[in-house]
matplotlib code that plots the C-alpha trace (Angstrom):
import matplotlib.pyplot as plt

x = [86.1, 87.3, 85.2, 82.2, 82.8, 83.3, 80.0, 78.2, 79.7, 78.6, 75.1, 74.8, 75.9, 73.5, 70.7, 71.5, 71.5, 68.1, 66.7, 67.8, 66.1, 62.9, 63.0, 63.4, 60.5, 58.3, 59.2, 55.8, 54.1, 56.5, 55.9, 52.1, 51.9, 54.3, 52.2, 49.0, 50.4, 51.9, 48.7, 46.6, 48.8, 48.7, 44.9, 44.6, 47.2, 45.3, 42.2, 44.2, 43.2, 46.6, 45.8, 43.6, 46.4, 47.8, 50.2, 50.9, 47.3, 46.8, 50.1, 48.5, 45.7, 48.1, 50.4, 47.6, 46.1, 49.5, 50.3, 47.0, 47.5, 51.1, 50.0, 47.2, 49.6, 52.2, 49.7, 47.7, 50.8, 51.9, 48.5, 48.8, 52.3, 51.0, 47.9, 49.0, 52.7, 53.2, 57.0, 59.1, 60.4, 57.6, 59.4, 62.7, 60.7, 58.6, 61.6, 63.5, 60.5, 59.8, 63.5, 63.8, 60.4, 58.8, 61.3, 63.3, 64.6, 62.3, 59.2, 59.9, 61.3, 58.6, 55.9, 57.4, 57.5, 53.8, 53.1, 54.8, 53.1, 49.5, 49.0, 50.3, 47.8, 45.0, 45.8, 45.7, 42.4, 40.8, 42.2, 40.8, 37.5, 36.9, 37.5, 35.0, 32.0, 34.4, 35.9, 32.7, 29.6, 27.1, 25.0, 24.3, 22.0, 18.8, 20.2, 21.4, 18.0, 16.2, 18.7, 18.2, 14.4, 14.4, 17.0, 15.1, 11.8, 10.5, 10.8, 13.3, 15.9, 15.5, 11.8, 12.7, 14.9, 12.6, 10.3, 13.4, 15.6, 13.1, 13.3, 15.2, 17.5, 18.5, 19.1, 21.3, 23.2, 23.8, 24.9, 27.4, 28.8, 29.0, 30.9, 33.3, 34.5, 37.5, 38.7, 38.5, 40.1, 42.9, 43.4, 43.7, 46.1, 48.3, 48.3, 49.3, 51.8, 53.9, 53.1, 55.7, 53.7, 52.7, 54.5, 52.9, 49.4, 50.4, 51.6, 48.4, 46.4, 48.4, 48.4, 44.7, 44.1, 45.8, 44.2, 40.7, 41.4, 42.7, 40.4, 37.2, 37.4, 38.8, 38.7, 35.3, 33.8, 34.9, 33.5, 30.2, 29.9, 26.9, 26.0, 23.8, 20.2, 20.6, 21.4, 19.1, 16.6, 19.3, 21.4, 18.7, 15.9, 13.4, 10.8, 12.6, 11.9, 13.9, 11.9, 10.2, 13.5, 15.0, 12.0, 12.3, 16.0, 15.5, 12.6, 14.6, 17.5, 15.1, 15.1, 18.4, 21.7, 21.9, 25.4, 25.6, 23.1, 25.7, 28.3, 26.0, 25.3, 29.0, 29.9, 27.0, 28.2, 31.7, 30.2, 28.0, 30.8, 33.2, 35.7, 37.9, 39.3, 40.7, 38.1, 35.3, 34.0, 30.8, 30.7, 28.3, 29.2, 31.1, 31.1, 34.6, 33.1, 31.8, 35.0, 37.3, 35.2, 35.0, 38.8, 38.9, 36.7, 39.0, 42.0, 40.1, 39.4, 43.1, 43.9, 41.4, 37.8, 36.7, 38.2, 36.6, 33.1, 33.3, 34.7, 32.2, 29.4, 30.8, 30.9, 27.3, 26.2, 28.1, 26.5, 23.0, 23.7, 24.9, 21.3, 19.4, 21.2, 20.7, 24.4, 24.4, 22.3, 22.3, 24.1, 27.0, 27.7, 27.2, 29.7, 32.2, 32.0, 32.7, 35.5, 37.2, 37.2, 38.7, 41.4, 42.2, 42.4, 44.5, 47.0, 47.3, 48.0, 50.6, 52.7, 55.2, 54.3, 57.5, 57.4, 59.4, 62.9, 63.7, 62.3]
y = [133.5, 136.0, 134.4, 134.6, 138.3, 138.9, 137.2, 139.2, 142.4, 141.5, 140.7, 144.0, 145.9, 143.9, 144.6, 148.3, 148.2, 146.5, 149.0, 151.9, 150.2, 149.7, 153.4, 154.3, 152.0, 154.1, 157.5, 158.1, 157.3, 159.6, 162.4, 162.0, 162.0, 164.9, 167.0, 166.0, 166.8, 170.1, 171.2, 170.2, 172.0, 175.1, 175.1, 174.6, 177.3, 179.7, 179.3, 179.2, 175.6, 173.9, 173.3, 170.4, 168.4, 165.5, 163.4, 161.0, 160.7, 157.3, 155.9, 153.7, 152.5, 151.7, 149.9, 147.8, 147.1, 146.1, 143.9, 142.1, 141.7, 140.4, 138.0, 136.7, 136.2, 134.3, 132.1, 131.6, 130.7, 128.3, 126.5, 126.5, 124.8, 122.3, 121.3, 121.8, 121.3, 118.9, 119.0, 116.5, 119.2, 121.8, 124.7, 124.2, 124.5, 127.3, 129.4, 128.8, 129.7, 132.9, 133.9, 133.1, 134.2, 136.6, 138.4, 139.9, 143.4, 144.1, 143.0, 144.6, 147.9, 148.2, 147.6, 150.1, 152.8, 152.1, 152.4, 155.8, 157.2, 156.0, 157.0, 160.5, 160.7, 159.4, 161.9, 164.7, 163.3, 163.4, 166.8, 168.3, 166.5, 167.9, 171.4, 171.1, 172.9, 175.6, 176.3, 175.8, 175.4, 172.7, 174.1, 171.2, 169.0, 170.3, 170.1, 166.5, 165.5, 166.9, 165.3, 161.9, 162.3, 163.2, 160.7, 157.8, 158.5, 161.1, 158.6, 158.8, 156.0, 154.7, 154.2, 151.9, 149.9, 149.7, 146.9, 144.6, 145.8, 147.1, 144.2, 144.5, 141.6, 142.7, 146.3, 145.0, 142.8, 145.7, 147.8, 145.2, 145.1, 148.9, 149.0, 146.3, 148.6, 149.9, 146.4, 145.2, 148.3, 148.0, 144.3, 144.8, 147.7, 145.5, 142.7, 145.0, 147.0, 143.8, 142.1, 141.3, 139.2, 142.0, 145.2, 147.3, 146.2, 147.0, 150.5, 151.1, 150.2, 152.4, 155.5, 155.1, 154.9, 158.2, 159.9, 158.8, 160.4, 163.6, 164.1, 162.4, 162.7, 166.2, 168.3, 167.4, 167.0, 170.5, 171.9, 170.0, 170.4, 168.4, 166.6, 163.7, 162.5, 161.8, 165.4, 166.9, 168.8, 169.8, 171.4, 172.9, 173.7, 172.3, 169.5, 166.2, 163.9, 161.2, 161.3, 157.9, 156.3, 157.6, 156.6, 153.0, 152.9, 154.1, 151.8, 148.9, 149.7, 148.8, 145.2, 144.6, 146.5, 149.4, 150.6, 153.4, 155.5, 155.9, 156.9, 159.4, 161.1, 161.0, 162.9, 165.3, 166.0, 167.0, 169.1, 171.2, 171.7, 172.6, 170.1, 168.7, 165.5, 163.0, 160.5, 163.1, 165.2, 165.0, 164.7, 163.1, 163.9, 161.9, 158.8, 157.7, 154.5, 153.5, 154.7, 152.6, 149.5, 149.9, 150.2, 146.9, 145.3, 146.6, 145.1, 141.9, 141.3, 141.7, 139.1, 136.4, 135.8, 134.7, 137.8, 140.0, 138.5, 138.7, 142.2, 143.4, 142.0, 143.9, 147.1, 146.7, 146.2, 149.3, 151.3, 150.1, 150.4, 154.0, 154.9, 152.5, 153.7, 157.4, 158.1, 159.2, 160.3, 157.6, 159.9, 160.2, 156.6, 156.7, 159.6, 157.7, 154.6, 156.5, 158.6, 155.6, 153.6, 156.7, 157.1, 153.4, 153.5, 156.7, 155.5, 152.2, 154.2, 156.3, 153.5, 151.9, 148.5, 147.0, 148.3, 147.0, 147.0, 143.5, 144.1]
z = [148.0, 145.3, 142.7, 144.9, 145.6, 141.9, 141.2, 143.8, 142.4, 138.8, 140.1, 141.9, 138.8, 136.8, 139.2, 139.1, 135.3, 135.2, 137.7, 135.5, 132.5, 134.5, 135.5, 131.8, 130.9, 133.2, 131.6, 130.1, 133.4, 135.3, 132.9, 133.0, 136.8, 137.0, 134.7, 136.5, 140.0, 138.8, 137.0, 140.0, 142.5, 140.3, 140.2, 143.9, 144.6, 142.3, 144.4, 147.7, 148.4, 148.9, 152.6, 151.4, 149.8, 151.9, 149.8, 152.7, 153.9, 152.3, 153.6, 156.3, 154.1, 151.3, 153.7, 155.1, 151.7, 150.3, 153.3, 152.8, 149.0, 149.4, 152.1, 149.9, 147.0, 149.0, 150.7, 147.5, 145.5, 148.2, 148.0, 144.1, 144.3, 146.8, 144.8, 141.1, 141.1, 144.1, 144.1, 146.0, 148.3, 148.7, 150.5, 148.5, 145.2, 146.6, 147.7, 144.4, 142.3, 144.2, 144.0, 140.3, 138.9, 141.4, 143.6, 140.7, 140.3, 137.3, 139.1, 142.5, 141.2, 138.6, 141.2, 143.6, 140.8, 140.1, 143.9, 143.9, 140.8, 141.1, 144.8, 143.9, 141.2, 143.4, 146.1, 143.6, 142.2, 145.7, 146.5, 143.3, 143.6, 147.1, 145.7, 142.8, 144.6, 145.8, 142.4, 140.4, 142.5, 141.4, 138.5, 136.0, 138.0, 136.5, 133.0, 133.4, 134.9, 131.9, 129.4, 131.2, 131.1, 127.4, 126.3, 127.9, 126.2, 128.7, 131.6, 134.5, 134.0, 137.6, 136.8, 133.9, 136.2, 139.2, 138.0, 137.6, 140.4, 142.9, 145.3, 148.6, 148.1, 144.6, 145.8, 148.7, 146.3, 143.9, 146.9, 147.9, 144.4, 144.4, 147.7, 146.5, 143.7, 145.6, 146.5, 143.0, 141.5, 144.1, 143.5, 139.8, 140.3, 142.6, 140.0, 137.1, 139.2, 139.6, 136.4, 133.8, 131.4, 129.0, 129.8, 127.1, 128.4, 131.9, 131.0, 128.9, 132.0, 134.4, 132.1, 131.4, 135.2, 135.7, 132.7, 133.9, 137.3, 135.7, 132.7, 133.7, 137.5, 137.7, 134.5, 133.2, 136.7, 137.4, 134.1, 134.4, 138.2, 139.4, 142.7, 141.5, 142.0, 145.7, 146.4, 143.7, 145.9, 148.5, 145.8, 143.6, 146.1, 143.7, 144.1, 144.1, 141.2, 142.9, 146.1, 145.4, 144.7, 147.9, 149.8, 148.4, 149.3, 152.9, 153.5, 152.0, 154.4, 157.3, 156.3, 154.4, 154.4, 151.9, 152.8, 150.2, 152.2, 154.9, 152.4, 150.8, 154.2, 155.0, 151.9, 152.4, 156.0, 154.8, 151.9, 154.1, 156.6, 153.8, 155.2, 152.4, 153.8, 151.4, 150.4, 150.6, 147.7, 145.7, 141.9, 139.5, 135.9, 134.6, 136.8, 137.8, 139.3, 135.8, 134.1, 136.3, 135.9, 132.1, 132.2, 134.1, 131.4, 128.6, 130.4, 131.0, 127.4, 126.6, 129.2, 128.3, 127.4, 130.8, 132.5, 129.8, 130.4, 134.2, 134.3, 131.7, 133.8, 136.8, 134.8, 133.7, 137.4, 138.4, 135.6, 136.4, 140.2, 139.9, 138.7, 140.9, 144.1, 143.2, 142.8, 139.2, 136.3, 133.6, 131.2, 133.7, 133.0, 129.3, 128.9, 131.1, 129.0, 125.7, 127.3, 128.9, 125.6, 123.9, 126.5, 126.4, 122.6, 122.4, 125.1, 123.1, 119.9, 121.7, 123.2, 120.9, 119.6, 121.0, 124.6, 127.6, 128.8, 127.4, 123.9]

ax = plt.figure().add_subplot(projection="3d")
ax.plot(x, y, z, "-o")
ax.set_aspect("equal")
plt.show()
C-alpha cells in the first residue's frame, strides 16, 4: 500500500511538472494573445465601445462544437482500431492506448491552453470587427472597385468568372463550400490544439491564426474600411456595378440554395441597426476567409502532400467564391494571400528551431 501511495505521489508530482513545462511552452502564445486583448480593449475603451465585448458569448457554441469533435474522435478512433488493428481484446487495447498515447498531461493541458487563448482572440476579433464602421466608416469601396477593374484588364473580376461559374448548381456548390469554412477551420484548430506530433508546427499555426485575426482581420480592416461588392450601392449611394451579379444570385436562389444571401442580409440588418452582436460585423479588405484557408493550406503542405493539395484546392475555391458570391473584391483575397504567407514565414523564423517541452 505504501509503495502504491508513493507511486501515485510521484506520478502527481510528475504530472504537475509536465503541466508547468507545457505552460512554459505556450509562453509566446500567451504573450501574443495578452497583447492582442489589451490593445483591442484599449481601442474599444477609447471609443467607448466596451459594451460590445462578450468574452463568454461563445461558451455554448464552443462547448457544443468541442463535444461533437471529441465524440467524432473517440468513435472514429474506435472504428480505426476495429478495422486496422483488430486486437484480441478490443476495449482493453482501446482503453490502454487512449490512456497511454492520447489522455496524457501534455496533450490535454496543451489543448486546454489553446482552447483558452484562441477563443479569447476570436472574441476580440469579432468585437473589433463589429466596431469598424463606427471607428472608421466605410470609405474605400469605390477605390477597391476601381483597382479591381483596372488590375483585371478593365473588366470586373466577377464577369471573368461568370462564363465558367455562372450555373446554378456550381454557384450552390461554391456557396456550400463557403459556408463550410467555419467547420473546417474549427476542425483543424481542434486537431492542432491537441496535437503533439510536431509542436513547433502546431505553435506556428496557432500564433499565425491569432496574428491573422489581429493584423488582417482588425488592424488593416479598420484602416482600409470597406463593405464589399454586395453592399456597394447601399454604402456609396452610386449606381451598382454589381447589380447583374446580385440579380443572378437572387434568381439562382429560387431554384437552388444560395445560403450566403441570408448571411449577407443578416449582417446588413445588424449594421443598419448599429447592433454589435458577436458574429456580426461587415468588412471586405482584407479577406479573413481567404487568409484562414491559405493558412490551412500552408499547414497542410507541412503535414503531407495530399493534405497540401486538398487544402490548397479549398483555398482557391474560397478565393474564387468570395468574388463570385459578391462578398469581396478580388484584391481583398490577393492581399490576404500575400499577408498570410508573410505571417506564416515570419512566425516560423521567430520560433526556435528546437521547440517543445521534450526537446
